[in-house]
C-alpha positions as CSV (number, residue, x, y, z in Angstrom):
1,M,-15.2,40.3,-46.2
2,Q,-15.9,37.0,-47.8
3,P,-14.4,33.8,-45.8
4,R,-11.4,32.4,-47.4
5,S,-12.0,29.3,-49.2
6,V,-10.3,26.0,-47.9
7,P,-8.3,23.7,-50.6
8,A,-10.0,21.0,-51.4
9,P,-7.0,18.6,-50.2
10,V,-7.6,20.2,-46.9
11,R,-11.3,19.8,-46.8
12,V,-10.5,16.0,-47.4
13,A,-8.2,15.9,-44.8
14,R,-10.3,17.3,-42.4
15,R,-13.5,15.1,-43.2
16,L,-11.3,12.1,-42.7
17,H,-10.1,13.2,-39.9
18,R,-13.3,13.4,-38.3
19,V,-14.5,10.0,-39.4
20,L,-11.2,8.4,-38.0
21,A,-11.7,10.5,-34.8
22,F,-15.8,9.3,-34.5
23,G,-14.4,5.6,-35.4
24,V,-12.3,5.8,-32.8
25,L,-14.9,6.9,-30.0
26,A,-17.4,4.3,-31.3
27,A,-14.7,1.6,-30.7
28,A,-14.0,2.7,-27.4
29,H,-17.4,2.5,-26.7
30,L,-18.4,-0.5,-28.1
31,A,-15.0,-2.2,-26.9
32,P,-15.6,-5.0,-24.2
33,P,-14.3,-4.3,-20.8
34,A,-11.7,-7.0,-21.3
35,A,-9.9,-5.1,-24.4
36,F,-9.3,-2.3,-21.5
37,A,-8.5,-4.9,-18.7
38,Q,-5.8,-6.6,-21.3
39,A,-3.8,-3.3,-20.5
40,Y,-4.1,-3.3,-16.7
41,P,-2.2,-2.0,-14.6
42,S,-1.9,1.1,-16.9
43,R,-0.9,3.6,-14.3
44,A,0.2,3.5,-10.3
45,I,-2.2,1.5,-8.4
46,T,-3.5,2.8,-4.7
47,V,-4.2,0.5,-1.8
48,I,-6.5,1.7,0.7
49,V,-5.8,0.1,4.2
50,T,-9.0,1.0,6.7
51,T,-6.6,0.5,9.8
52,T,-3.8,2.9,11.1
53,P,0.4,1.8,10.2
54,G,1.4,-1.2,12.2
55,T,-1.8,-3.0,12.4
56,G,-1.8,-6.5,11.0
57,I,-3.8,-5.7,7.5
58,D,-1.4,-2.5,7.3
59,V,1.6,-5.1,7.7
60,L,0.2,-7.4,4.8
61,A,-1.0,-4.6,2.8
62,R,2.5,-3.7,2.6
63,A,3.5,-6.5,1.8
64,L,1.8,-7.5,-1.2
65,A,2.3,-4.2,-2.3
66,Q,5.7,-4.6,-2.5
67,K,5.4,-7.8,-4.0
68,L,3.1,-6.5,-7.1
69,V,5.8,-3.7,-8.0
70,E,8.6,-6.3,-8.4
71,R,5.5,-8.7,-10.7
72,W,4.2,-5.5,-12.5
73,N,6.7,-3.0,-12.8
74,T,4.2,-0.5,-11.8
75,G,3.9,1.7,-9.2
76,V,1.8,0.8,-5.9
77,A,1.1,2.9,-2.7
78,V,-0.3,1.9,0.5
79,E,-2.7,4.7,2.2
80,N,-3.9,4.4,5.6
81,R,-7.5,6.0,5.7
82,F,-8.6,5.2,8.9
83,G,-11.5,6.6,10.9
84,A,-14.8,5.8,11.7
85,S,-14.4,2.4,12.4
86,G,-12.9,2.0,9.2
87,N,-15.9,3.6,7.2
88,I,-13.8,6.5,5.9
89,G,-11.5,4.5,4.1
90,A,-14.4,2.3,3.0
91,E,-16.4,4.8,1.4
92,F,-13.4,6.3,-0.5
93,V,-12.8,3.1,-2.8
94,A,-16.6,2.6,-3.2
95,R,-16.6,5.9,-4.8
96,A,-13.4,5.1,-6.5
97,A,-13.6,4.3,-10.4
98,P,-13.6,0.6,-10.8
99,D,-10.5,0.2,-12.8
100,G,-8.3,-1.5,-10.8
101,H,-6.2,1.1,-10.0
102,T,-8.0,1.6,-6.5
103,L,-8.2,-0.9,-3.9
104,L,-9.0,-1.6,-0.2
105,M,-7.7,-4.2,1.9
106,A,-10.3,-4.4,5.0
107,P,-10.1,-6.3,8.0
108,T,-13.4,-7.9,9.7
109,T,-14.5,-5.0,11.2
110,F,-15.1,-3.8,7.6
111,L,-18.3,-5.9,7.7
112,T,-19.1,-5.5,11.2
113,N,-19.2,-2.4,11.6
114,T,-21.9,-2.0,8.8
115,T,-24.4,-4.5,10.7
116,V,-24.1,-2.3,13.4
117,N,-24.2,0.9,11.9
118,R,-27.1,0.5,9.4
119,G,-27.5,3.8,8.0
120,L,-24.4,4.1,6.5
121,S,-24.0,4.7,2.5
122,I,-21.8,1.6,1.8
123,D,-22.9,-2.2,2.0
124,P,-19.8,-4.9,2.4
125,V,-21.7,-6.9,-0.1
126,K,-23.2,-4.4,-2.6
127,S,-20.6,-1.4,-3.0
128,F,-17.4,-3.6,-3.5
129,T,-15.9,-6.1,-6.0
130,P,-14.5,-9.3,-4.1
131,V,-11.0,-9.7,-5.4
132,A,-9.0,-12.3,-2.6
133,L,-10.0,-13.7,1.0
134,L,-6.1,-13.5,2.1
135,A,-6.0,-15.0,5.9
136,T,-7.7,-15.7,8.5
137,G,-6.6,-15.5,12.4
138,T,-7.9,-17.6,15.1
139,L,-10.1,-16.5,18.1
140,A,-9.8,-17.4,21.9
141,L,-12.6,-17.6,25.0
142,V,-10.0,-16.3,27.9
143,V,-10.9,-15.9,31.4
144,S,-9.1,-14.0,34.1
145,I,-7.1,-16.2,36.9
146,N,-9.6,-15.1,39.6
147,T,-12.6,-16.1,37.8
148,P,-13.0,-19.8,38.8
149,A,-14.1,-21.9,35.1
150,Q,-12.0,-23.8,34.0
151,S,-13.8,-24.6,30.7
152,A,-16.2,-23.1,28.7
153,K,-18.8,-25.3,29.9
154,E,-18.1,-24.4,33.5
155,F,-17.9,-20.7,32.4
156,V,-21.5,-20.9,31.1
157,A,-22.8,-23.2,34.2
158,M,-21.3,-19.7,36.4
159,A,-23.0,-17.4,34.4
160,K,-26.3,-19.1,34.6
161,A,-26.2,-19.8,38.3
162,R,-25.6,-15.9,38.7
163,P,-27.3,-14.2,35.8
164,G,-25.7,-11.0,35.2
165,A,-23.2,-11.2,37.8
166,Y,-20.1,-11.6,35.4
167,N,-19.0,-9.5,32.7
168,Y,-16.9,-9.4,29.4
169,A,-14.4,-6.9,27.7
170,S,-14.2,-6.1,24.4
171,N,-12.0,-3.8,22.0
172,G,-15.0,-1.9,21.0
173,N,-19.1,-1.7,20.4
174,G,-19.5,-3.2,17.5
175,S,-16.2,-5.1,17.1
176,L,-16.1,-8.8,16.2
177,Q,-14.6,-9.8,19.8
178,H,-18.3,-7.8,21.2
179,L,-20.5,-9.9,18.5
180,A,-18.4,-13.1,19.1
181,F,-19.1,-13.4,22.7
182,E,-22.6,-11.9,22.0
183,L,-23.2,-15.2,19.7
184,F,-21.8,-17.2,22.1
185,K,-24.3,-15.4,24.9
186,Q,-27.0,-16.4,22.6
187,E,-25.9,-20.3,21.7
188,A,-25.2,-20.8,25.5
189,G,-28.1,-18.7,27.0
190,I,-26.4,-16.9,29.4
191,D,-26.8,-13.2,30.9
192,V,-23.2,-11.7,31.0
193,T,-22.2,-8.1,31.1
194,H,-20.6,-6.2,27.9
195,V,-17.9,-3.8,28.9
196,P,-16.6,-1.8,25.9
197,Y,-13.0,-0.5,25.6
198,K,-11.6,1.4,22.8
199,S,-8.7,-0.9,22.3
200,N,-7.5,-4.1,23.4
201,G,-4.5,-2.8,25.4
202,P,-7.0,-1.6,28.1
203,A,-9.4,-4.7,27.9
204,Y,-6.5,-6.7,28.0
205,N,-5.2,-4.7,31.4
206,D,-8.5,-5.1,33.0
207,L,-8.5,-8.7,32.3
208,L,-5.3,-9.5,33.8
209,G,-6.1,-7.6,37.1
210,G,-9.3,-9.3,37.1
211,R,-11.4,-6.6,37.1
212,V,-13.4,-8.0,34.4
213,N,-13.9,-11.8,34.3
214,A,-14.1,-12.7,30.5
215,M,-12.9,-11.8,26.9
216,V,-13.2,-13.1,23.0
217,T,-9.8,-12.0,21.6
218,T,-7.0,-13.6,19.0
219,I,-5.1,-16.7,20.2
220,N,-1.7,-15.0,19.1
221,S,-2.1,-11.8,21.1
222,S,-3.2,-13.8,24.4
223,I,-0.9,-16.7,24.3
224,A,1.6,-15.3,26.4
225,H,-0.2,-14.5,28.7
226,V,-2.0,-17.8,28.9
227,K,1.4,-19.4,29.0
228,A,2.6,-17.3,31.5
229,G,-0.5,-17.9,33.8
230,K,-2.1,-14.5,33.6
231,M,-5.3,-15.6,32.0
232,R,-7.2,-18.7,31.6
233,L,-7.7,-20.2,28.0
234,L,-11.1,-22.3,28.0
235,A,-11.7,-22.8,24.0
236,V,-10.6,-21.8,20.3
237,M,-13.4,-20.6,18.2
238,D,-12.7,-22.4,15.5
239,D,-13.4,-25.8,13.7
240,T,-9.5,-26.9,14.4
241,R,-7.5,-26.6,17.2
242,S,-4.4,-24.1,17.5
243,A,-0.8,-25.5,17.0
244,L,-0.1,-22.4,19.5
245,H,-2.2,-24.5,22.5
246,P,-3.2,-27.8,20.7
247,G,-4.3,-28.9,24.3
248,T,-7.1,-26.3,24.4
249,P,-10.4,-27.8,22.7
250,T,-12.4,-26.7,20.0
251,I,-15.5,-24.5,20.8
252,G,-17.4,-27.3,19.0
253,E,-15.3,-30.0,21.4
254,T,-16.9,-28.3,24.5
255,G,-20.5,-28.8,23.0
256,F,-21.8,-25.5,21.4
257,K,-22.0,-25.2,17.9
258,G,-21.9,-23.0,15.4
259,L,-19.2,-20.9,16.8
260,D,-16.4,-21.2,14.7
261,I,-15.7,-17.6,14.1
262,A,-12.4,-16.2,12.5
263,P,-10.9,-12.9,12.4
264,W,-10.2,-12.2,8.2
265,N,-8.2,-9.6,6.3
266,A,-9.6,-9.2,2.5
267,M,-8.7,-7.3,-0.8
268,L,-11.8,-5.7,-2.4
269,G,-12.2,-3.3,-5.3
270,P,-15.2,-0.7,-6.3
271,A,-18.5,-2.4,-7.5
272,G,-18.5,-2.9,-11.0
273,L,-14.9,-4.2,-11.5
274,P,-14.3,-6.2,-14.7
275,A,-13.8,-9.6,-14.3
276,E,-10.6,-9.8,-16.3
277,I,-9.1,-7.2,-13.5
278,V,-10.7,-9.3,-10.9
279,R,-9.0,-12.5,-12.6
280,S,-5.5,-10.7,-12.9
281,L,-5.8,-9.2,-9.4
282,N,-6.9,-12.7,-7.8
283,N,-4.4,-14.9,-9.9
284,E,-1.1,-12.3,-8.7
285,V,-2.6,-12.4,-5.0
286,N,-2.4,-15.8,-5.2
287,A,0.7,-16.4,-6.4
288,I,2.2,-14.0,-3.9
289,L,0.5,-15.7,-1.2
290,D,2.3,-18.5,-1.8
291,L,5.4,-17.3,-1.3
292,A,7.4,-19.0,1.5
293,E,8.3,-15.3,3.2
294,V,4.9,-13.9,2.7
295,G,3.9,-17.1,4.5
296,Q,6.1,-16.7,7.5
297,L,5.0,-13.1,7.5
298,L,1.7,-14.3,8.1
299,E,2.7,-16.7,10.6
300,K,4.4,-14.0,12.9
301,Q,0.9,-12.1,12.6
302,G,-1.1,-14.9,13.6
303,L,-2.7,-15.6,10.5
304,N,-3.4,-18.3,8.2
305,R,-3.1,-18.1,4.5
306,V,-6.6,-18.8,2.7
307,G,-6.5,-17.4,-1.0
308,G,-8.4,-19.2,-3.4
309,P,-11.3,-17.3,-6.1
310,P,-12.9,-14.4,-5.4
311,S,-16.0,-16.7,-5.3
312,R,-14.7,-17.7,-1.5
313,L,-14.7,-14.0,0.1
314,E,-17.6,-13.2,-1.9
315,D,-19.9,-16.0,0.0
316,L,-17.8,-15.2,3.0
317,L,-19.5,-11.6,3.0
318,R,-22.7,-12.9,2.6
319,R,-22.8,-15.5,5.1
320,E,-21.2,-13.0,7.6
321,Q,-23.4,-10.2,6.8
322,A,-26.5,-12.4,7.4
323,R,-24.9,-13.7,10.4
324,W,-23.9,-10.7,12.2
325,R,-27.2,-9.1,11.6
326,K,-28.6,-11.5,13.0
327,V,-26.8,-11.3,16.2
328,V,-27.2,-7.4,16.6
329,A,-30.8,-7.4,16.2
330,A,-31.2,-10.4,18.7
331,A,-28.7,-8.3,21.1
332,G,-30.4,-5.1,20.2
333,I,-26.7,-3.7,19.7
334,K,-26.7,0.2,18.9
335,P,-24.0,2.4,17.4
336,D,-22.0,4.6,19.8
């Protein structure tokens, strides 16, 4: 049976369709990323939070998501993917398409954990695109009431007089609290034993009960105990004094330099996120951080607004990675 002939006009139309289709594909292949970024966002955005619901970074993520919904008139879902010290959520974002529709909200442990667990598949600097440094907190050096030190200098003198006799609590091996105290030990030249806990609650209970001597923790979570006379605040680990307790000196004022340490919260995307999308996100996030209601929310969480260009976060990640890798190596810290 002979194949049925196709009328000439149909053959011409088919050839024209193929030419047009090829042209569209070629244009899509050659078009710069900015051409697609102009349509961003083209669908709902998912914001991955590496901690459990109700934590500081989770509260901030939901506030930002709500404002993005209002400003962009698009869906923004916040999803908590916690576990493995935040690595489950971070790895999920690192594997996502770099189109700006999957973002990461991460606290400092996102970076510190990778300096302890060097075998992880992600790198905070190489596996992600910085979007914005959102906010920072303030750390404080505190001691139990039955530990006689009245200042950081007195604590160091006590520790040097009795090496290994004193201990300190942290909220987990490899946490910022742990690494910050280890850096303090290295700079001060003291031997103080680390007692890791699974969370802040049990660590605080033992500090308040006098079963451990010292701790580095956030000032906003400890200030009520300090004002109640249940623990003593020796110094804030910042370059400026805290408005929550302005009479307490900074760690630098007590003679120990290089110990300005701040917990931070940041927004990132997968590596390779187009510059136009990063710029769009960064502009929106900075505008949201400037809102009075968001500022009040940050204040309640004990956080300070930062914002600024993506380069600020990129610089921070590189500095922090180098700093904590050095501390981990010097202290011989191993993953659990």
